[in-house]
C-alpha positions as CSV (number, residue, x, y, z in Angstrom):
1,M,90.0,102.3,126.6
2,P,88.8,105.8,125.9
3,T,85.0,106.3,125.8
4,T,83.3,107.5,122.6
5,P,80.0,109.3,122.4
6,A,76.9,107.2,121.4
7,L,75.5,108.2,117.9
8,N,72.1,107.2,116.6
9,G,72.2,104.2,114.3
10,L,75.8,103.2,115.1
11,T,77.1,100.0,116.6
12,L,80.7,100.2,117.7
13,V,82.3,96.7,117.6
14,R,84.5,96.7,120.7
15,H,85.8,93.2,120.7
16,P,89.4,93.1,121.9
17,L,90.6,91.3,118.7
18,V,89.0,93.9,116.5
19,Q,90.4,96.8,118.5
20,H,93.9,95.2,118.5
21,K,93.8,94.8,114.7
22,V,92.6,98.3,114.1
23,T,95.6,99.6,116.0
24,L,97.9,97.7,113.7
25,L,96.0,99.1,110.7
26,R,96.6,102.6,111.9
27,D,100.3,102.2,112.1
28,K,101.9,103.8,109.0
29,A,104.7,101.2,109.2
30,T,102.3,98.3,108.5
31,P,103.2,97.0,105.0
32,T,100.6,96.5,102.3
33,K,100.5,92.7,102.7
34,I,99.8,92.8,106.4
35,F,97.3,95.7,105.9
36,K,95.3,93.6,103.5
37,E,95.3,90.7,105.9
38,L,94.1,92.9,108.7
39,V,91.3,94.4,106.7
40,D,90.3,90.9,105.7
41,E,90.3,89.7,109.3
42,I,88.5,92.7,110.8
43,A,85.8,92.5,108.1
44,M,85.1,88.9,108.9
45,L,84.9,89.6,112.7
46,M,82.6,92.6,112.1
47,A,80.3,90.6,109.7
48,Y,79.8,88.1,112.5
49,E,78.5,91.0,114.6
50,A,76.5,92.6,111.8
51,T,74.6,89.4,110.9
52,I,73.6,88.5,114.5
53,D,69.9,89.1,113.8
54,L,69.5,87.4,110.4
55,A,66.3,85.5,110.2
56,L,66.5,81.7,110.6
57,E,64.2,78.9,109.6
58,P,64.0,75.2,110.7
59,V,65.4,72.5,108.4
60,G,65.6,68.7,108.8
61,V,69.1,67.1,108.7
62,E,70.3,63.6,109.0
63,T,73.2,63.2,111.3
64,P,75.3,60.0,111.4
65,L,73.0,58.8,114.2
66,E,69.5,60.1,113.7
67,Q,67.2,62.7,112.1
68,T,67.1,66.1,113.8
69,I,66.0,69.7,113.2
70,G,68.6,72.4,112.7
71,Q,68.5,76.1,111.7
72,R,69.5,77.9,108.5
73,V,69.4,81.4,107.3
74,A,66.0,82.1,105.8
75,G,65.3,83.7,102.5
76,K,67.6,84.6,99.7
77,K,71.4,84.5,100.1
78,L,73.2,87.4,101.6
79,T,74.7,89.9,99.2
80,L,77.9,91.8,99.7
81,V,78.3,95.2,98.0
82,P,81.7,96.8,98.3
83,I,82.1,100.4,97.3
84,L,85.0,100.4,94.8
85,R,87.8,100.4,95.2
86,A,88.6,100.2,98.9
87,G,85.5,98.1,99.8
88,L,87.0,95.2,97.8
89,G,89.4,94.6,100.6
90,M,86.6,93.6,102.9
91,V,84.9,91.0,100.6
92,E,87.1,88.0,101.0
93,G,87.1,88.0,104.8
94,I,83.3,88.0,104.8
95,L,83.1,85.3,102.1
96,K,85.1,83.1,104.4
97,L,82.3,83.4,106.9
98,V,79.4,83.2,104.3
99,P,80.9,81.5,101.2
100,S,77.5,81.3,99.5
101,A,77.0,85.1,99.5
102,R,76.6,86.9,96.2
103,V,78.8,89.9,95.5
104,G,77.6,93.1,93.8
105,H,79.7,96.3,93.1
106,I,79.1,100.0,93.4
107,G,81.7,102.3,91.7
108,L,82.0,105.7,93.4
109,Y,84.9,108.1,93.8
110,R,85.1,111.3,95.8
111,D,85.8,114.5,94.0
112,H,88.7,116.0,95.8
113,D,87.5,119.6,95.3
114,T,83.8,119.2,96.3
115,L,84.3,116.1,98.4
116,E,81.0,114.8,96.9
117,P,80.7,111.3,95.3
118,V,80.7,110.6,91.6
119,A,79.1,107.3,90.4
120,Y,80.6,105.3,87.6
121,Y,79.4,101.7,88.1
122,F,76.5,99.8,89.7
123,K,75.7,96.0,89.5
124,I,73.7,93.9,92.0
125,P,71.4,90.8,91.7
126,G,68.1,91.6,90.1
127,D,66.0,90.2,93.0
128,A,67.1,92.9,95.4
129,A,63.9,93.2,97.4
130,E,64.3,89.6,98.6
131,R,67.9,89.9,99.8
132,D,69.8,91.1,102.8
133,F,72.7,93.4,101.8
134,L,76.0,94.3,103.5
135,L,77.4,97.5,102.1
136,L,81.1,97.6,102.6
137,D,83.6,100.5,102.8
138,P,86.6,100.7,105.1
139,M,86.2,104.5,105.7
140,L,83.1,106.5,106.6
141,A,84.4,110.1,106.3
142,T,82.0,112.8,105.1
143,G,79.3,110.2,104.4
144,G,78.7,111.3,100.8
145,S,79.7,108.0,99.2
146,A,77.8,105.9,101.7
147,V,74.6,107.9,101.2
148,A,74.9,107.8,97.4
149,A,75.5,104.0,97.5
150,L,72.5,103.5,99.8
151,D,70.3,105.7,97.5
152,A,71.3,103.5,94.6
153,L,70.7,100.3,96.4
154,K,67.2,101.4,97.6
155,K,66.4,102.7,94.1
156,A,67.2,99.1,92.8
157,G,64.8,97.7,95.3
158,A,66.9,96.8,98.3
159,Q,65.0,96.9,101.6
160,R,67.3,95.3,104.2
161,I,70.7,96.9,104.2
162,R,73.5,97.0,106.8
163,F,76.6,99.3,106.4
164,I,79.9,98.0,107.6
165,C,83.0,100.2,107.9
166,L,86.3,100.0,109.8
167,V,86.8,103.6,110.8
168,A,84.2,106.4,110.9
169,A,84.0,110.1,111.6
170,P,81.0,111.5,113.6
171,A,80.0,113.7,110.8
172,G,79.8,110.8,108.4
173,V,77.7,108.7,110.8
174,E,75.3,111.5,111.4
175,R,74.9,112.2,107.7
176,V,74.2,108.6,106.8
177,H,71.8,108.2,109.7
178,A,69.9,111.4,108.8
179,A,69.5,110.2,105.1
180,H,68.9,106.5,105.9
181,P,67.7,106.1,109.5
182,D,66.7,102.5,108.8
183,V,70.2,101.4,107.9
184,P,72.3,100.1,110.9
185,I,75.9,101.3,110.8
186,F,78.7,99.0,112.2
187,C,82.2,100.3,112.7
188,A,85.3,99.3,114.6
189,A,86.5,102.8,115.5
190,L,84.7,106.1,115.8
191,D,87.4,108.7,115.3
192,R,87.6,112.4,116.4
193,E,86.9,114.5,113.3
194,L,87.6,115.3,109.7
195,N,90.4,117.6,108.5
196,E,89.9,120.3,106.0
197,R,90.4,117.8,103.1
198,G,87.8,115.4,104.5
199,Y,90.2,112.9,105.8
200,I,89.4,111.1,109.1
201,L,91.6,112.0,112.1
202,P,93.5,110.2,113.6
203,G,92.3,107.7,110.9
204,L,94.6,105.3,109.0
205,G,95.3,107.2,105.8
206,D,93.8,106.4,102.5
207,A,92.6,102.8,102.8
208,G,92.5,102.2,99.0
209,D,96.1,103.4,98.6
210,R,97.3,101.3,101.5
211,L,95.3,98.2,100.3
212,F,96.6,98.3,96.8
213,G,100.1,99.8,97.3
214,T,99.4,103.1,95.5
215,R,100.4,105.4,98.3
C-alpha cells in the first residue's frame, strides 16, 4: 500500500475492508445501487473507528442468571449531521451501528465559480452543547463546506464534533484543521490534490451525482 503523508488532525482509516470498498467506489463502472451500498458500508465501518473514545458510564443489568454491571454511552445521544445532499448517503450505515442517534441536517452547496459554500438549510437538536456530533460528507475537497458547517454547528452550541469523510484532499484537511483544530477528521483515503475546478484527484467523481443517479 502506498504511504501517505501525516496531516495534523487527520486519522486515516486503513482497515483492509475499508480500503477494498473505497477502491470499488472509485471505479467509474460501479452502478448507482452498488455505489450507495458501498458508501453505507464504509460509513458504518468508519463510525466504528470515529466513536472509539466516546465516554462510557456503568449501568446495572439483569442477565438470565444474575445481576451484573455493564457499560453504556454516557450523556445525550449521538447526533449525525449530514451535509446535504451527498452526506445523506452516509446516514443509514451509521444508524445501523447506533440506531438511537438523532439526525440533523445542514444544507450547503458549492458555488462552481468561487468554489465557496452557500448555506440554505440548518436544523439540529436544541440541546447541542450536551451532545456528541458526527458531521458527515463523503468528500473533503477545498474544505469550504466543512468549515462553514463546523462554524454553524459551533454557533448553535456544539462542543464535541468529529468530521467523517470518505475521500479527502490535503488542502481540505489543512483548511479544516486550521479553522477548527479541535475537530478530529476521519477519512478512508487521502488523495493527491485538487484540480483547477476543485475536484479531488484521483477521487471518485461527484459523490452526490453518483449516489442519486444524476451524473
